[in-house]
N, C-alpha and C positions, 0 to 999 in steps of 0.2 A: 772114515769116521763120520757119522751123521751129525750135521749141524742143526741145532734147534733154533728156529726163528720164531719170534713173537712180535708182530709188527702192528699191534693195536692194543694200547694200554693207556690208563688214565691215572692221574695223580691229583693231589690237592690243588694243583694249578687250575683245575676245573672241577669235576665232580667225583674224582677218586677220593679215597679215604687215607691213602698213604702219601707221604711226601715223596718227591722224586728220588731222594736218597734211599728212603725205605723201600720204595718200589724196586729200585735196582738191586738192593740187597736180597729181596724176596725172589727176584728173577734169577739171580746167581744161585741161590739155594735150590731153586726149581730146575736148574740145569740149562737155563736159556743161554745160548751163545751169542745171539744177535737180537737186540731189543730196540724197538721204536717207542717213544713216548708220544702219544697222539691225543693230547688234550683238546677239548672242544673250543674251537675258535680262539685259541691262544697258544703262544710258544713260550710262555713265561717260565715253564719248568725245565726247558731244554738244557740250559747251561749247567744247572745243578745236577741233572741226570747224567749229562755227558761226563762231568767230573767224577761222579760216583761210579759210572761204568768203567772209566779208565782205571780206577783203583781196584775194581773187582775183576778186571780183565775181560769184560764183556764188550763186544763190538756194539757201538751205539749209532742209531739212525735218527736223524731229526725227523719229527713228525707233527702232524696236526690233523684234527678231524673237523672239517668245515661243514656247517649247517647249510643246506640247500633246499629251496622250495622248487619242486618239480611235479607236474601233473596233479596239483592240488594237495600234495602231501610233502612231508619233510623226508629228505634222504640225506645221507651223510657221505661225504667224499674225504677220504684219507689222503693226505699228502705225505710223501716220504722222500728223504734225501735232498731236501731243498736248502737254500741259504736263508736262515731265519732273519738275516738283516735286510732282506729285500724289501724295499719301501712300498711297492705296489701290494705285495702280500700283506704287509703289516697294516697298511691303510684299510684294506678290505676287512681284515680281522677286527680292526678297531670299530668299524661300522657295525659289525655283527654283535660285538660286545655291548655297544650302546643300546641296540635293540634288546639284548638280553637283560640289561638293567631295567629298561622300561617294562619288559614283560614280567620280571620278577615282582615289581611293585603292583602291576595289574593283577597278577595271580593272587597276591595278598588281599587286594581290594575285593576280588570276586569271592574268595573263600570267606572273608569277613561277612559278606552278604548272606552266607549260609551258616552263620553263627560259629565260624572257626576263626577266633581272634588271635592276633599275634603271630600269624603264619609267616609274614614277610620277615619280621624281626627274628623269629626262630630259625628260618631258613638261612638268613644272613649270618647268624651266629655259628651255624654249622659249616659255612663256606669260608673262603679266604677273605671275604669282604669285598672282592673285586669282580668275581664271577659267580653269580647265583643261578643255579640250574633247577630244573624240575626235580632232580634227584635230591637236592637239599630240602625242598618242600616235602618230598616223600618221606625222607628220614625224620623230619619234624612231625609229620602226621602219624607215622608209626610210633615214634617215641611218646606221643601224647594219646595213644590208644584209639586213633580213628580207623586203623586197619591193622591186621596182624603181621603183614610183611610188605616188602617193597613192591612185589608184583601186584598184589591185590590193591594197594593204595593207588597205584597208577590207574588201574581199571575203574576204581570207584570215584576218584577225584580229579585226575589230571589228563585224561584223554578226551577226545572230541565228545561234546555233549554233556560233560561232567562239570561240577561246580568250579574247578580251578583251571579249566582249559582256556588257553589263549592261543589263537591261531598265529603261526609263525610267519614272519616276513624276512626270509633269509636270502642268501646269495642265489643268483641264477646259476644253473648247472655249468654252462659254458664259461661263465665268469670265474667260478671256483676253479675249474680245470686250468684256465689261463693263468690265474694267480700262481698256482703251483708250478706250472710249466715255465713261466717267466722267472721264477725263483730257482730254476734248475732242478726241480724235483719230478717225481712220478706220482700220478694220481690213481686212486683205487676206489671203486664203489664199495663202501663198507657193508658187511653182513646183508647182501642183497636178498636173501630168502626171508628176512625178517619183516619186509615191508608189506606183506599180505597183498601183493599185487597179483592180478591174473598173469598167466604166462605171456599173453600178448602185450600187456602194459609193461611188464618187466623187460621184455625184449625190446620194446620201444625205448625205454630208459637206457638200456645198454647200448642200443644203436646210436642214440643221440650223444651219449657219453663218448663212444668210440669216434664219432664224427667230430667231436669237439677236441679230440687229441688225447683222450683218456688212455690209460695204460693197462689197467688190470682190474679184475674182480677179486674181492676177498672170498675166495672159494672155501677156505677152511676157517670156520668161526665157531666159538663156543655155543652160539645160538643156532647152528646148522646141524641137522641130523645127518646120518651117513648118506641117506638118499639125496638130501639137499646138497651135500658136498659134491656128489657126482653130477647132479643136475647143473650146478653152478659151473663146474668144470667144463661141461658140454657147452654151456652158453659162452664161456670164455673162449673156447676153441672156435665156435661158430663165428664169433666176431673178431677173431685174431687178437684177442687180449691175453695178457699173462694172468697168472694166478698169484694171490697173496694169502697169507695166513696170520691170524691174530686172535687172541683170546677175548679182547674187549674187557680186559680185567679192570675192575674198579676198586677192589679191596677184598679183604678176607671175608667180608659180610656176604659176598656173592659166590658161594662155593661151586656153582654151576659154571663159572667162568674163571678157572684157575690159570695162573701164569704157566705158559709152556705146555699145558695139557691139551695138545692138538694132534689130530691125525695128520698123516702125510698127505701132501698134495697128490692127487691122482696123476698118473704118468702122462695122460693125454694133454695136460696143461703145462706151459712153460713157466717156471717160477720167476717172479719179478726180480729176484736176486741173482738170476743167472749170470748177468754181466757185471755185478757189483765187484769192486776190488776191495782188498783189505783196507787200502787207504781211504776209500770212500766210506766204508763201514765205521772206521775208527776216527773219522775226521772230527776234530773238536768243534764245539759251538762257539 
């Protein structure tokens, strides 16, 4: 029987729109067998998701998506199967959240200079009040008629050179990998084809990640085309990395990233879950 893995999802603990419990319920309905919750720079939702997964009979993997600055741009490193109580990991994530809080206030200030008032307060009201992301600003801007949808609002307001852009000051690549490794987990470059890098730059990123002790590429992603899936699989094989799969699901508002709706990993790549045991997958938080 085929086991369906979805190892990249988000909840209201960061910028998703479903609570961890509701996310797990949707995953179960979608036929997901093994689920990881990978909220941005926080593990806050893991305990709730693990409890819900146990009730639904889903194998649960601890996860997080760490923000990294590399090569002058932001990349994301997913951590899987780690101990969320690890003090080094939690201290690192706390520093990233502190920067997120400052950035959110700065985005509000910059948007106000362009006659968009109340953006910070509006974004905060759409968040859990503890982690405010660009997605919360995007939802506020769409709701108030500044753009028709999430994709366009990012391009018009929140990317480099636009009114609400604030450059990130995130973790170092090797640092993020070490936090995950020291906590007993595995690290994955999230949606590598999404970064709009040249082939040379992407392979440099993958090489440095591999040298730092990284484990896998997210070969299958909702943001990857079929051709990109096979290209990423080839990169993984070239660098002796495993492959992972995740929808990057944020909620029902993003139908292009549905839970569990993922293609199979190409045969040339070793799945990151190859040596996972049932006990590891079902380990409570």
